[in-house]
C-alpha positions as a Markdown table, in Angstrom:
| # | Residue | x | y | z |
|---|---|---|---|---|
| 1 | Unk | 103.3 | 67.1 | 70.8 |
| 2 | Unk | 105.7 | 65.7 | 73.2 |
| 3 | Unk | 106.1 | 67.5 | 76.4 |
| 4 | Unk | 109.7 | 68.4 | 76.1 |
| 5 | Unk | 108.9 | 69.5 | 72.3 |
| 6 | Unk | 106.4 | 72.0 | 74.2 |
| 7 | Unk | 109.2 | 73.4 | 76.2 |
| 8 | Unk | 111.7 | 73.5 | 73.5 |
| 9 | Unk | 109.0 | 75.4 | 71.0 |
| 10 | Unk | 108.5 | 77.5 | 73.8 |
| 11 | Unk | 112.4 | 78.2 | 74.5 |
| 12 | Unk | 112.7 | 79.0 | 70.7 |
| 13 | Unk | 109.9 | 81.5 | 70.9 |
| 14 | Unk | 111.8 | 83.3 | 73.3 |
| 15 | Unk | 115.2 | 83.6 | 71.6 |
| 16 | Unk | 113.6 | 84.7 | 68.9 |
| 17 | Unk | 111.6 | 87.7 | 70.9 |
| 18 | Unk | 115.0 | 88.4 | 72.8 |
| 19 | Unk | 116.9 | 88.2 | 69.7 |
| 20 | Unk | 114.7 | 90.6 | 67.8 |
| 21 | Unk | 113.4 | 88.1 | 65.2 |
| 22 | Unk | 109.8 | 88.3 | 66.7 |
| 23 | Unk | 108.1 | 91.3 | 68.0 |
| 24 | Unk | 107.6 | 91.6 | 71.6 |
| 25 | Unk | 103.7 | 92.4 | 71.0 |
| 26 | Unk | 101.2 | 90.7 | 73.3 |
| 27 | Unk | 101.3 | 87.4 | 71.6 |
| 28 | Unk | 105.0 | 87.0 | 72.6 |
| 29 | Unk | 104.5 | 88.1 | 76.3 |
| 30 | Unk | 102.5 | 84.8 | 76.6 |
| 31 | Unk | 106.2 | 83.0 | 75.7 |
| 32 | Unk | 107.4 | 84.5 | 79.0 |
| 33 | Unk | 104.3 | 83.4 | 81.1 |
| 34 | Unk | 105.2 | 80.8 | 83.7 |
| 35 | Unk | 107.7 | 81.7 | 86.7 |
| 36 | Unk | 105.3 | 84.0 | 88.2 |
| 37 | Unk | 102.3 | 82.2 | 87.9 |
| 38 | Unk | 104.0 | 78.8 | 89.3 |
| 39 | Unk | 105.3 | 81.3 | 92.3 |
| 40 | Unk | 101.7 | 82.5 | 92.9 |
| 41 | Unk | 100.8 | 79.1 | 94.3 |
| 42 | Unk | 102.6 | 79.9 | 97.2 |
| 43 | Unk | 100.6 | 82.7 | 97.9 |
| 44 | Unk | 96.9 | 80.6 | 98.0 |
| 45 | Unk | 98.1 | 77.8 | 99.6 |
| 46 | Unk | 96.5 | 75.8 | 102.3 |
| 47 | Unk | 98.4 | 78.1 | 105.0 |
| 48 | Unk | 96.2 | 80.4 | 103.5 |
| 49 | Unk | 93.3 | 78.7 | 104.1 |
| 50 | Unk | 93.6 | 78.4 | 107.5 |
| 51 | Unk | 94.7 | 81.6 | 108.6 |
| 52 | Unk | 92.1 | 83.5 | 106.3 |
| 53 | Unk | 89.3 | 80.9 | 107.8 |
| 54 | Unk | 90.7 | 82.4 | 111.3 |
| 55 | Unk | 91.0 | 85.9 | 110.6 |
| 56 | Unk | 87.3 | 86.1 | 108.9 |
| 57 | Unk | 85.1 | 83.8 | 111.1 |
| 58 | Unk | 86.8 | 85.6 | 114.6 |
| 59 | Unk | 87.4 | 89.5 | 113.1 |
| 60 | Unk | 84.9 | 89.6 | 110.4 |
| 61 | Unk | 86.3 | 91.7 | 107.5 |
| 62 | Unk | 88.7 | 93.5 | 110.1 |
| 63 | Unk | 91.8 | 92.1 | 108.8 |
| 64 | Unk | 91.6 | 92.5 | 105.1 |
| 65 | Unk | 94.0 | 95.4 | 105.1 |
| 66 | Unk | 96.9 | 92.7 | 106.2 |
| 67 | Unk | 95.8 | 90.8 | 103.1 |
| 68 | Unk | 96.4 | 93.8 | 101.0 |
| 69 | Unk | 99.4 | 95.2 | 102.6 |
| 70 | Unk | 100.9 | 91.5 | 102.8 |
| 71 | Unk | 100.0 | 91.2 | 99.0 |
| 72 | Unk | 101.7 | 94.8 | 97.9 |
| 73 | Unk | 105.0 | 93.5 | 99.9 |
| 74 | Unk | 104.8 | 90.0 | 97.9 |
| 75 | Unk | 104.8 | 91.9 | 94.3 |
| 76 | Unk | 107.8 | 94.2 | 95.3 |
| 77 | Unk | 109.6 | 91.4 | 96.5 |
| 78 | Unk | 108.5 | 88.7 | 94.1 |
| 79 | Unk | 109.6 | 91.2 | 91.2 |
| 80 | Unk | 113.0 | 92.1 | 93.2 |
| 81 | Unk | 113.7 | 87.9 | 93.1 |
| 82 | Unk | 112.9 | 87.7 | 89.1 |
| 83 | Unk | 114.7 | 90.8 | 88.3 |
| 84 | Unk | 117.9 | 89.2 | 90.4 |
| 85 | Unk | 117.9 | 85.8 | 88.2 |
| 86 | Unk | 117.7 | 88.2 | 84.9 |
| 87 | Unk | 120.4 | 90.3 | 85.9 |
| 88 | Unk | 122.9 | 88.0 | 87.3 |
| 89 | Unk | 121.9 | 84.5 | 85.8 |
| 90 | Unk | 122.1 | 82.7 | 89.3 |
| 91 | Unk | 119.3 | 82.1 | 91.8 |
| 92 | Unk | 119.0 | 84.1 | 95.0 |
| 93 | Unk | 120.5 | 81.1 | 97.3 |
| 94 | Unk | 123.5 | 81.0 | 95.1 |
| 95 | Unk | 124.4 | 84.5 | 95.6 |
| 96 | Unk | 123.9 | 84.1 | 98.7 |
| 97 | Unk | 126.5 | 81.3 | 99.1 |
| 98 | Unk | 128.7 | 83.5 | 96.8 |
| 99 | Unk | 128.3 | 86.5 | 98.5 |
| 100 | Unk | 128.2 | 86.3 | 102.3 |
| 101 | Unk | 130.4 | 84.9 | 105.0 |
| 102 | Unk | 130.2 | 80.9 | 105.1 |
| 103 | Unk | 128.7 | 80.6 | 108.9 |
| 104 | Unk | 126.0 | 83.5 | 108.0 |
| 105 | Unk | 124.8 | 81.2 | 104.5 |
| 106 | Unk | 125.1 | 77.7 | 106.9 |
| 107 | Unk | 122.8 | 79.6 | 109.4 |
| 108 | Unk | 121.1 | 81.2 | 106.2 |
| 109 | Unk | 120.4 | 77.5 | 105.0 |
| 110 | Unk | 119.2 | 76.2 | 108.1 |
| 111 | Unk | 116.7 | 78.9 | 108.7 |
| 112 | Unk | 115.4 | 78.3 | 104.7 |
| 113 | Unk | 115.2 | 74.8 | 105.3 |
| 114 | Unk | 112.9 | 74.7 | 108.3 |
| 115 | Unk | 110.6 | 77.4 | 106.4 |
| 116 | Unk | 111.0 | 75.2 | 103.7 |
| 117 | Unk | 109.5 | 71.8 | 105.9 |
| 118 | Unk | 106.8 | 74.4 | 107.4 |
| 119 | Unk | 105.4 | 75.2 | 104.2 |
| 120 | Unk | 105.4 | 71.6 | 103.0 |
| 121 | Unk | 103.8 | 70.9 | 106.2 |
| 122 | Unk | 101.1 | 73.3 | 105.3 |
| 123 | Unk | 100.5 | 72.1 | 101.8 |
| 124 | Unk | 100.5 | 68.7 | 102.6 |
| 125 | Unk | 98.4 | 68.5 | 105.2 |
| 126 | Unk | 95.7 | 71.1 | 103.4 |
| 127 | Unk | 95.3 | 68.5 | 100.7 |
| 128 | Unk | 95.2 | 65.8 | 102.8 |
| 129 | Unk | 92.5 | 67.1 | 104.8 |
| 130 | Unk | 90.8 | 68.3 | 101.5 |
| 131 | Unk | 90.6 | 64.8 | 100.0 |
| 132 | Unk | 89.9 | 62.8 | 103.3 |
| 133 | Unk | 86.8 | 64.9 | 103.8 |
| 134 | Unk | 85.6 | 64.8 | 100.0 |
| 135 | Unk | 86.0 | 61.2 | 99.7 |
| 136 | Unk | 85.0 | 60.5 | 103.7 |
| 137 | Unk | 88.6 | 58.7 | 104.1 |
| 138 | Unk | 90.2 | 58.7 | 107.1 |
| 139 | Unk | 93.0 | 61.7 | 107.3 |
| 140 | Unk | 96.1 | 58.8 | 107.0 |
| 141 | Unk | 94.6 | 57.8 | 103.7 |
| 142 | Unk | 94.6 | 61.3 | 102.5 |
| 143 | Unk | 98.2 | 61.6 | 103.2 |
| 144 | Unk | 99.2 | 58.9 | 101.1 |
| 145 | Unk | 97.2 | 60.2 | 98.2 |
| 146 | Unk | 98.4 | 63.5 | 98.6 |
| 147 | Unk | 102.1 | 61.8 | 98.5 |
| 148 | Unk | 101.6 | 59.7 | 95.4 |
| 149 | Unk | 99.7 | 62.3 | 93.5 |
| 150 | Unk | 102.0 | 65.0 | 94.0 |
| 151 | Unk | 105.0 | 62.6 | 92.9 |
| 152 | Unk | 103.4 | 62.2 | 89.7 |
| 153 | Unk | 102.8 | 65.6 | 88.9 |
| 154 | Unk | 106.5 | 66.3 | 89.9 |
| 155 | Unk | 107.3 | 63.9 | 87.0 |
| 156 | Unk | 106.1 | 65.9 | 84.5 |
| 157 | Unk | 109.4 | 68.6 | 84.9 |
| 158 | Unk | 111.0 | 66.1 | 83.0 |
| 159 | Unk | 109.6 | 66.8 | 80.0 |
| 160 | Unk | 110.9 | 70.7 | 80.8 |
| 161 | Unk | 109.6 | 73.6 | 82.3 |
| 162 | Unk | 106.5 | 74.0 | 80.5 |
| 163 | Unk | 104.5 | 71.2 | 81.1 |
| 164 | Unk | 104.4 | 71.6 | 84.8 |
| 165 | Unk | 103.5 | 75.4 | 84.3 |
| 166 | Unk | 100.9 | 74.4 | 82.4 |
| 167 | Unk | 99.8 | 71.9 | 85.2 |
| 168 | Unk | 100.4 | 74.8 | 88.4 |
| 169 | Unk | 98.6 | 77.3 | 86.1 |
| 170 | Unk | 95.5 | 75.4 | 85.5 |
| 171 | Unk | 95.1 | 74.7 | 89.0 |
| 172 | Unk | 95.6 | 78.6 | 89.8 |
| 173 | Unk | 92.7 | 78.9 | 87.5 |
| 174 | Unk | 90.6 | 76.3 | 89.0 |
| 175 | Unk | 91.3 | 77.8 | 92.8 |
| 176 | Unk | 90.5 | 81.5 | 91.3 |
| 177 | Unk | 87.3 | 80.4 | 89.8 |
| 178 | Unk | 86.1 | 78.6 | 93.0 |
| 179 | Unk | 86.3 | 81.5 | 94.8 |
| 180 | Unk | 84.8 | 83.3 | 92.3 |
| 181 | Unk | 82.0 | 80.9 | 92.4 |
| 182 | Unk | 82.2 | 81.2 | 96.4 |
| 183 | Unk | 81.4 | 85.2 | 96.2 |
| 184 | Unk | 78.3 | 84.8 | 94.5 |
| 185 | Unk | 76.5 | 82.2 | 97.1 |
| 186 | Unk | 78.1 | 84.0 | 100.2 |
| 187 | Unk | 76.5 | 87.3 | 101.3 |
| 188 | Unk | 79.0 | 89.5 | 101.4 |
| 189 | Unk | 78.9 | 93.3 | 102.8 |
| 190 | Unk | 80.4 | 94.9 | 100.1 |
| 191 | Unk | 80.7 | 98.7 | 101.9 |
| 192 | Unk | 82.3 | 96.7 | 105.5 |
| 193 | Unk | 85.3 | 94.5 | 103.3 |
| 194 | Unk | 86.1 | 98.1 | 101.5 |
| 195 | Unk | 86.4 | 100.0 | 104.5 |
| 196 | Unk | 88.4 | 97.0 | 106.2 |
| 197 | Unk | 91.0 | 97.0 | 103.2 |
| 198 | Unk | 92.1 | 100.4 | 103.8 |
| 199 | Unk | 92.0 | 101.2 | 107.6 |
| 200 | Unk | 94.4 | 99.1 | 109.6 |
| 201 | Unk | 93.0 | 97.7 | 113.2 |
| 202 | Unk | 94.6 | 95.3 | 115.1 |
| 203 | Unk | 91.7 | 94.3 | 118.0 |
| 204 | Unk | 93.8 | 92.1 | 120.3 |
| 205 | Unk | 96.9 | 90.2 | 120.9 |
| 206 | Unk | 95.1 | 86.8 | 118.9 |
| 207 | Unk | 94.5 | 89.4 | 116.0 |
| 208 | Unk | 98.4 | 90.0 | 116.2 |
| 209 | Unk | 98.7 | 86.5 | 115.9 |
| 210 | Unk | 96.6 | 85.8 | 112.9 |
| 211 | Unk | 98.2 | 88.9 | 111.2 |
| 212 | Unk | 101.5 | 87.5 | 111.4 |
| 213 | Unk | 100.5 | 84.3 | 110.0 |
| 214 | Unk | 98.6 | 85.9 | 107.2 |
| 215 | Unk | 102.2 | 87.7 | 106.4 |
| 216 | Unk | 103.9 | 84.5 | 106.7 |
| 217 | Unk | 100.9 | 82.6 | 104.4 |
| 218 | Unk | 101.2 | 85.5 | 101.8 |
| 219 | Unk | 104.7 | 86.6 | 101.3 |
| 220 | Unk | 106.4 | 83.1 | 101.2 |
| 221 | Unk | 110.4 | 82.5 | 101.8 |
| 222 | Unk | 110.4 | 79.7 | 99.4 |
| 223 | Unk | 108.6 | 81.7 | 96.4 |
| 224 | Unk | 111.4 | 84.2 | 96.6 |
| 225 | Unk | 114.2 | 81.7 | 96.5 |
| 226 | Unk | 112.3 | 79.9 | 93.5 |
| 227 | Unk | 111.3 | 83.2 | 91.6 |
| 228 | Unk | 114.8 | 84.0 | 90.9 |
| 229 | Unk | 115.4 | 80.5 | 89.3 |
| 230 | Unk | 112.8 | 79.9 | 87.2 |
| 231 | Unk | 113.6 | 82.9 | 85.5 |
| 232 | Unk | 116.6 | 81.2 | 84.0 |
| 233 | Unk | 114.5 | 78.6 | 82.6 |
| 234 | Unk | 112.7 | 80.9 | 80.0 |
| 235 | Unk | 116.7 | 82.0 | 78.3 |
| 236 | Unk | 118.9 | 84.5 | 79.3 |
| 237 | Unk | 119.4 | 87.6 | 77.3 |
| 238 | Unk | 123.1 | 88.5 | 76.1 |
| 239 | Unk | 122.7 | 92.0 | 76.1 |
| 240 | Unk | 121.2 | 95.1 | 78.3 |
| 241 | Unk | 118.6 | 95.5 | 76.0 |
| 242 | Unk | 117.8 | 91.6 | 76.6 |
| 243 | Unk | 117.3 | 91.9 | 80.0 |
| 244 | Unk | 115.4 | 95.1 | 80.0 |
| 245 | Unk | 113.1 | 93.1 | 78.1 |
| 246 | Unk | 112.8 | 90.2 | 80.3 |
| 247 | Unk | 112.4 | 92.5 | 83.2 |
| 248 | Unk | 109.3 | 93.9 | 81.4 |
| 249 | Unk | 107.7 | 90.7 | 80.6 |
| 250 | Unk | 108.4 | 89.8 | 84.6 |
| 251 | Unk | 107.2 | 92.8 | 86.0 |
| 252 | Unk | 103.8 | 92.4 | 84.0 |
| 253 | Unk | 103.3 | 88.9 | 85.1 |
| 254 | Unk | 104.3 | 89.6 | 88.6 |
| 255 | Unk | 101.6 | 92.3 | 88.8 |
| 256 | Unk | 99.0 | 89.9 | 87.1 |
| 257 | Unk | 99.6 | 87.2 | 89.1 |
| 258 | Unk | 99.7 | 88.3 | 92.3 |
| 259 | Unk | 96.6 | 90.7 | 91.8 |
| 260 | Unk | 94.8 | 87.0 | 91.2 |
| 261 | Unk | 96.1 | 85.7 | 94.2 |
| 262 | Unk | 95.4 | 88.7 | 96.6 |
| 263 | Unk | 92.0 | 88.8 | 95.6 |
| 264 | Unk | 91.7 | 84.9 | 96.1 |
| 265 | Unk | 93.3 | 85.7 | 99.7 |
| 266 | Unk | 90.7 | 88.6 | 100.2 |
| 267 | Unk | 87.6 | 86.3 | 98.8 |
| 268 | Unk | 88.7 | 83.7 | 101.3 |
| 269 | Unk | 88.7 | 86.5 | 104.4 |
| 270 | Unk | 85.1 | 87.8 | 103.1 |
| 271 | Unk | 83.7 | 84.3 | 102.3 |
| 272 | Unk | 84.6 | 83.2 | 106.3 |
| 273 | Unk | 83.1 | 86.6 | 107.6 |
| 274 | Unk | 80.3 | 86.5 | 105.6 |
| 275 | Unk | 79.6 | 82.9 | 106.5 |
| 276 | Unk | 81.0 | 82.4 | 110.2 |
| 277 | Unk | 81.4 | 86.0 | 111.7 |
| 278 | Unk | 77.7 | 86.4 | 113.0 |
| 279 | Unk | 77.0 | 83.0 | 114.7 |
| 280 | Unk | 80.1 | 80.9 | 114.5 |
| 281 | Unk | 82.9 | 82.9 | 115.1 |
| 282 | Unk | 84.8 | 79.8 | 117.1 |
| 283 | Unk | 85.0 | 78.2 | 113.6 |
| 284 | Unk | 89.0 | 77.9 | 113.3 |
| 285 | Unk | 89.5 | 74.3 | 111.7 |
| 286 | Unk | 89.4 | 73.7 | 108.1 |
| 287 | Unk | 87.3 | 70.6 | 109.1 |
| 288 | Unk | 84.7 | 72.5 | 111.2 |
| 289 | Unk | 84.7 | 75.2 | 107.7 |
| 290 | Unk | 83.5 | 72.6 | 105.7 |
| 291 | Unk | 80.9 | 70.9 | 107.8 |
| 292 | Unk | 79.7 | 74.3 | 108.8 |
| 293 | Unk | 79.2 | 76.0 | 105.5 |
| 294 | Unk | 76.9 | 72.6 | 104.2 |
| 295 | Unk | 74.1 | 74.1 | 106.3 |
| 296 | Unk | 74.7 | 78.0 | 105.9 |
| 297 | Unk | 75.4 | 78.3 | 102.5 |
| 298 | Unk | 74.7 | 74.6 | 101.2 |
| 299 | Unk | 76.4 | 71.5 | 100.1 |
| 300 | Unk | 77.6 | 72.9 | 96.8 |
| 301 | Unk | 79.4 | 75.6 | 98.5 |
| 302 | Unk | 80.8 | 73.4 | 101.0 |
| 303 | Unk | 81.9 | 71.0 | 97.7 |
| 304 | Unk | 83.8 | 74.4 | 96.3 |
| 305 | Unk | 85.8 | 74.8 | 99.0 |
| 306 | Unk | 87.0 | 71.8 | 99.3 |
| 307 | Unk | 88.1 | 71.2 | 95.3 |
| 308 | Unk | 89.7 | 74.7 | 95.6 |
| 309 | Unk | 91.6 | 73.5 | 99.0 |
| 310 | Unk | 92.7 | 69.9 | 97.3 |
| 311 | Unk | 93.9 | 72.1 | 94.3 |
| 312 | Unk | 95.8 | 74.3 | 96.5 |
| 313 | Unk | 97.1 | 71.8 | 98.6 |
| 314 | Unk | 98.3 | 69.2 | 95.8 |
| 315 | Unk | 99.8 | 72.1 | 93.6 |
| 316 | Unk | 101.8 | 74.2 | 96.5 |
| 317 | Unk | 103.5 | 71.1 | 97.4 |
| 318 | Unk | 105.0 | 70.2 | 94.5 |
| 319 | Unk | 106.2 | 73.7 | 93.9 |
| 320 | Unk | 107.3 | 73.8 | 97.4 |
| 321 | Unk | 109.5 | 70.5 | 96.7 |
| 322 | Unk | 111.1 | 72.5 | 93.6 |
| 323 | Unk | 111.9 | 75.3 | 96.0 |
| 324 | Unk | 113.5 | 73.0 | 98.4 |
| 325 | Unk | 115.7 | 71.6 | 95.9 |
| 326 | Unk | 116.9 | 74.8 | 94.9 |
| 327 | Unk | 117.4 | 76.5 | 98.5 |
| 328 | Unk | 119.4 | 73.2 | 99.0 |
| 329 | Unk | 121.7 | 73.2 | 95.7 |
| 330 | Unk | 121.9 | 77.0 | 95.7 |
| 331 | Unk | 123.4 | 77.6 | 99.5 |
| 332 | Unk | 125.3 | 74.1 | 99.7 |
| 333 | Unk | 125.8 | 73.1 | 96.3 |
| 334 | Unk | 124.2 | 69.6 | 97.2 |
| 335 | Unk | 121.4 | 67.8 | 95.4 |
| 336 | Unk | 118.9 | 64.8 | 96.5 |
| 337 | Unk | 116.8 | 63.1 | 94.0 |
| 338 | Unk | 113.2 | 64.9 | 94.0 |
| 339 | Unk | 111.6 | 61.2 | 95.1 |
| 340 | Unk | 114.2 | 61.4 | 98.5 |
| 341 | Unk | 113.4 | 65.0 | 99.2 |
| 342 | Unk | 109.4 | 64.6 | 98.7 |
| 343 | Unk | 109.5 | 61.6 | 101.4 |
| 344 | Unk | 111.9 | 63.5 | 103.5 |
| 345 | Unk | 109.1 | 66.8 | 103.6 |
| 346 | Unk | 106.3 | 64.3 | 103.9 |
| 347 | Unk | 107.6 | 63.3 | 107.2 |
| 348 | Unk | 106.7 | 66.1 | 109.7 |
| 349 | Unk | 103.0 | 65.7 | 108.4 |
| 350 | Unk | 102.9 | 62.4 | 109.6 |
| 351 | Unk | 104.6 | 63.1 | 112.7 |
| 352 | Unk | 102.0 | 65.9 | 113.4 |
| 353 | Unk | 99.1 | 63.6 | 112.7 |
| 354 | Unk | 100.7 | 61.0 | 114.7 |
| 355 | Unk | 101.0 | 62.9 | 118.0 |
| 356 | Unk | 97.5 | 64.1 | 117.5 |
| 357 | Unk | 98.2 | 67.8 | 116.9 |
| 358 | Unk | 95.4 | 69.5 | 115.4 |
| 359 | Unk | 96.1 | 69.5 | 111.7 |
| 360 | Unk | 94.4 | 73.2 | 111.5 |
| 361 | Unk | 96.4 | 74.8 | 114.4 |
| 362 | Unk | 99.7 | 73.1 | 113.2 |
| 363 | Unk | 98.8 | 74.8 | 109.6 |
| 364 | Unk | 98.5 | 78.6 | 111.4 |
| 365 | Unk | 101.6 | 77.9 | 113.3 |
| 366 | Unk | 103.6 | 76.8 | 110.2 |
| 367 | Unk | 102.6 | 80.0 | 108.7 |
| 368 | Unk | 103.9 | 81.9 | 112.1 |
| 369 | Unk | 107.1 | 80.0 | 111.8 |
| 370 | Unk | 107.4 | 81.3 | 107.8 |
| 371 | Unk | 106.5 | 84.8 | 109.1 |
| 372 | Unk | 109.8 | 84.6 | 111.3 |
| 373 | Unk | 112.1 | 83.2 | 108.7 |
| 374 | Unk | 110.8 | 85.7 | 106.2 |
| 375 | Unk | 113.1 | 88.4 | 107.1 |
| 376 | Unk | 115.9 | 86.2 | 106.0 |
| 377 | Unk | 115.2 | 86.2 | 101.8 |
| 378 | Unk | 113.6 | 89.6 | 102.0 |
| 379 | Unk | 116.8 | 91.3 | 103.8 |
| 380 | Unk | 119.1 | 89.0 | 101.3 |
| 381 | Unk | 117.1 | 90.7 | 97.9 |
| 382 | Unk | 117.4 | 93.9 | 99.7 |
| 383 | Unk | 121.5 | 93.7 | 100.2 |
| 384 | Unk | 121.8 | 92.2 | 96.4 |
| 385 | Unk | 119.5 | 93.7 | 94.3 |
| 386 | Unk | 121.1 | 97.5 | 95.3 |
| 387 | Unk | 124.5 | 96.3 | 94.2 |
| 388 | Unk | 125.3 | 97.8 | 90.7 |
| 389 | Unk | 128.5 | 95.4 | 90.7 |
| 390 | Unk | 125.8 | 92.6 | 90.4 |
| 391 | Unk | 122.7 | 94.0 | 88.8 |
| 392 | Unk | 124.5 | 96.5 | 86.5 |
| 393 | Unk | 121.4 | 99.0 | 85.1 |
| 394 | Unk | 119.0 | 97.1 | 86.9 |
| 395 | Unk | 120.1 | 97.7 | 90.1 |
| 396 | Unk | 117.8 | 99.3 | 92.5 |
| 397 | Unk | 116.6 | 102.9 | 92.6 |
| 398 | Unk | 116.6 | 104.8 | 95.7 |
| 399 | Unk | 112.5 | 104.6 | 95.5 |
| 400 | Unk | 112.3 | 101.2 | 95.2 |
| 401 | Unk | 115.1 | 100.3 | 97.6 |
| 402 | Unk | 113.4 | 102.5 | 100.2 |
| 403 | Unk | 110.1 | 100.8 | 99.9 |
| 404 | Unk | 112.0 | 97.4 | 100.1 |
| 405 | Unk | 113.9 | 98.5 | 103.1 |
| 406 | Unk | 110.5 | 99.5 | 104.9 |
| 407 | Unk | 108.9 | 96.4 | 104.3 |
| 408 | Unk | 111.4 | 94.6 | 105.8 |
| 409 | Unk | 111.6 | 96.4 | 108.5 |
| 410 | Unk | 107.9 | 96.2 | 108.9 |
| 411 | Unk | 107.7 | 92.0 | 109.0 |
| 412 | Unk | 110.7 | 92.3 | 111.5 |
| 413 | Unk | 109.0 | 94.6 | 113.8 |
| 414 | Unk | 105.8 | 92.4 | 113.5 |
| 415 | Unk | 107.9 | 89.2 | 114.4 |
| 416 | Unk | 109.5 | 91.3 | 117.4 |
| 417 | Unk | 106.2 | 92.0 | 118.8 |
| 418 | Unk | 105.0 | 88.3 | 118.0 |
| 419 | Unk | 108.1 | 87.1 | 120.3 |
| 420 | Unk | 107.5 | 89.8 | 122.9 |
| 421 | Unk | 103.8 | 89.0 | 123.0 |
| 422 | Unk | 104.7 | 85.1 | 123.3 |
| 423 | Unk | 106.9 | 85.5 | 126.4 |
| 424 | Unk | 104.5 | 87.3 | 128.2 |
| 425 | Unk | 105.7 | 90.7 | 127.6 |
| 426 | Unk | 102.9 | 93.3 | 127.5 |
| 427 | Unk | 102.3 | 95.4 | 124.0 |
| 428 | Unk | 101.2 | 98.9 | 124.8 |
| 429 | Unk | 97.8 | 99.6 | 122.9 |
| 430 | Unk | 97.1 | 96.2 | 122.3 |
| 431 | Unk | 94.4 | 94.2 | 124.4 |
| 432 | Unk | 94.6 | 90.8 | 125.2 |
| 433 | Unk | 92.1 | 88.3 | 123.3 |
């Protein structure tokens, strides 16, 4: 079967379910799996590795609650993004261009492009670091290999949406299996982990920076733009029943995909807490983590760590490129060849390495940039999904809208505190690191 035939068969099956010619059972629901699975790779990208390693090594299990909270916020906003695409037939960036004033649209586009570049910096560097460590190559060669492999994966998109979804889905499964294995190798204190998942604590100013980085690495701006566009590839419903059915399938997939991504994130922090916190709390770099894991937990644990990092970096870099295309096309109605965009978004990573900047430090800072850019798509989603003239019967109810507003305010507050802290303004109740 050709790649395009695989996509065509899926599209036909979706059409049959939406028209009522095929029952909407468990097997039919598999036809709709894809958009949330692809978007979920953004939640376990190399930026997560960098921030989660620092969180676990320095603070043990203390910041697990941040990962849990960020994952719950991500579930809500990914569901809103998918619902927006289903209800309107347009993606978030396109609707922003149509509904908001031109100067605001340009500003939103610039912020979103910066966020997309910060995303690709983290993803590209992560895969490159993993390849260079695994194959014992200079980082530059790892970067060149990453660029080549991601471009080859992007070519699968020529066969329609299904082949690329299968490739990304396979990598998500691989990353999840790797961290399941790590949990059996690392002696996790499950009592402490359970306690810190539900008891919020921010020990000092550095913990706040890492917490904002965790939020930025978990709730990804480009994933919010991307998901609203990916839902349109599944086929469009022509009536209210079909749209409700699409939303139901979408919500199920969002919950399942992001539960998986959330568990992987918390496993990263728990593994770092178990392996590094007691005697190696200074571990803050991916390379150092790899070399430290070998004597502590064995070569198998270190190799599994690298395999998951490479899979994460390659797949999330592909998804980031697709999201960047959607952001540009949606906001300014301009499109460049995917190969050109791949080259342009690789450039910052090469600049970082050429300037001698520590790659892991660059990864963590990129996640802080993402967190600062995050309110742009979050606020836009809240404003658009509450409007009945756009969403019809799928407009947010009071409860959903209230939770979405509260989540946006929380992210804005975290960012404001971080900026004040960066300028040396003392934060009451927050100790310095």
